[in-house]
Every structure is written in structure tokens, then in C-alpha cells.
N, C-alpha and C positions, 0 to 999 in steps of 0.2 A: 775116126776122132775116138775110137774104140782101142788103137793101136799107141794111142798119143799116151789115152789113159792110162794105156796098163803098163805103159814104159813109167812113167809117171808114180804110178802106184808100185812099182820093181820100185825105185830111185827108192822115194822116199821110202821103204820097208831097210831097202843098205844099209841109208843113214839110219836107222833105226835100230842097224844093231850096229854099229858103229860107234852112235852115241852111246849106246846101252852098254858095250862094252868097256868104255871112255870113264862112266857115270861110275860101273863097279867097281874098275882099278881106282878111280880117284876116291870115293865111300870107300875102301880097305886100306888106302894108305892113309888116310887124315883119322880114321878110328883110331884110339885107341887102342892094346889088351885090354880084356875082364882080366881085373886083379884073381890074386890066390884068393883071397879071401871072397871073395865075390859069390852070392849065390844064382848070379843068372849070365850066361853063355851069348844069351841071347841078344840078336840088336837088334831095333825095330829099321824097317825099310821103307824110309820115305820117297812116297816119286816125286818124281821130278818131270817137271814142264819144258819142253823146250819148247819155241814161236816161230811158227815156220811163214816167211809170207809168200804166196806164189802169185805175182806178177804172167803168168802162163796162161793161166784160167782161169776158169771164171766160175764159183760154188759157191756154197755157205759157207762160213766161215763157221767151227764147231773148233771142240776140244775133240780128242781121237778117241780119251777114253768112255766118249759118252755113245761109244757104238759097239757092237759085239764084239769087234774081231779085235776093235782097239783097246776093250776094258778086258781081251785076253794078254795082248803085250804087255798091261801095264801092270796085271797079274805074274806075267814069269820076267819083266826085266825092269816095272819099280819105271818104265819111261810112259809117258802121253806125249803127246804135241798138239799145240793152238795153234790151227790153220786158219789162215789170215787169205782171204784173195784179196785183189786189187778190186776197189770202188776209185774210179774217178780217173786221174790221169796219171799212169804211169812217169815222166818225167817229173811233175811235180812230189810224187807218194816218193821217188829215189833220194830228187835235189832234200825233200826236207829229211832224210834219212842221213844224207849224206851228210849235210850242212849242221846237221845233228849230232851225226857219228854215234847215232843209235842205232845199231842194225839188228834185224833176229837172227834165230841162231843158224837157218835156216832159210837159204833165199834162192824158189827158184825167178831167177834176175829176168827172163825173156827178153823184149830188146834194153834192158836200162843194164846188161850188161859191161857193157863196155863202161858206162859213168862206173858205176861198180869197180871195176877192176881200174879205174885207172885213179880213185879216192882211198883204194887199200883195202877195199872192205873187206877181203876175202882175207882168209887167211892160208897159208900152205897147208895140205894135205899128207903128201908125202908121208911126214913121220906116223900121223893116226891111220895109214891104208897101208905101211909098213906093219906096223904092230896091230892093226886090231880089223883091218880091212882087205888083208888076203884072198879070202873070196872075191872080193870086189877088184882086187888086181887082176885072177885070176878069171875072171867073169869080160874083163874092160882088157884083156890084153892086148889085142891087136889092138884097140884104140886108142890108147896111152901114147902116143905122139901127140894126137888131135889136142889131148887133154893137158899135153904139158905145156907151159907157157916156158920164151926168152930164157928167163930168168932158171928153168931145169925143174922148176916148182909145178905141182900138180895146187889151183885154189876151184876146181869145177868138174865136179863129172856128169857132162852131158844127160840127158834120160833120154834122148830124138835125136839120132845118128843121121847126119845126109851124107 
């Protein structure tokens, strides 16, 4: 049980770093350069909150910035996660997501993975990993063939390897 929780935390923190890197670049690219006449060269950094749905473990729903470690991550990266855990039937929850096309930003799908893959719920992570996740690629190097789909894309990063 401890090992599973530890791997989940490592996965979430890894994804946190990927999202933080992505959000920092998108903010930089979308912000305009300060005018020469402008007195202020500082820009405000509004925190970004991502929705993470975990179907694989019971737990308390929370915002990570409500924890000591989560506050520190938000201060350093500007990223917060709103964690939601499964309540009720997994197939029903996944079915509602698929039918409505309304997905969280990050999903730990557990047994619902095939339904989500068939519905096209996941985006290819290849480019994001190449650009922002070299540390993840290096850490999982020997397992990348397990993560790679038949179409050559990586849609998921497993937190538990069997």
C-alpha cells in the first residue's frame, strides 16, 4: 500500500513539474512585452489550478495548496491541483465524462483506462515530454515501450509498473 501511494505521489509531482513548465511558457508567450514608457516591468503571476481525478485510490478531495507542501509548490510554480477521488461507480463516472466530453486535466483512470483510450480522452504526451519532461523520459527510459501505443504515441505514464 505504501509503495502504491509513494508511486502515485511521484507521478503527481512529475506531472506537476510538466504542467508548471508548460504553463510558464504559455504565460510568457501570451504576455506582451512592457512598453518603453511603462513604469512597471513586473507581471503578476496568477496561480493556475488543474483538476486531477483519481479513480484508483480513496482519499479526501482537496486543493493541494491547502497542504504545507502544496503551498510551497504553488509559491514556486504557480500551480495548484484540485484533487478529486472516485465516489460511487467508476464505470458510471467515466461514462459521464465520455458522454459529455468533459474531462479533468489529469486522470488516474484505474480500470476505466480502456474506455477513456477508446473515447480519445487522452492527448499525445510525446511533444510535451520531449520539450518539458526530459527528466521523466530519463527516469522511465526502460519502460517507455510499455507506455507507447500502437500509433507510436505516449498517452499515459503509469505510476505502478507490474
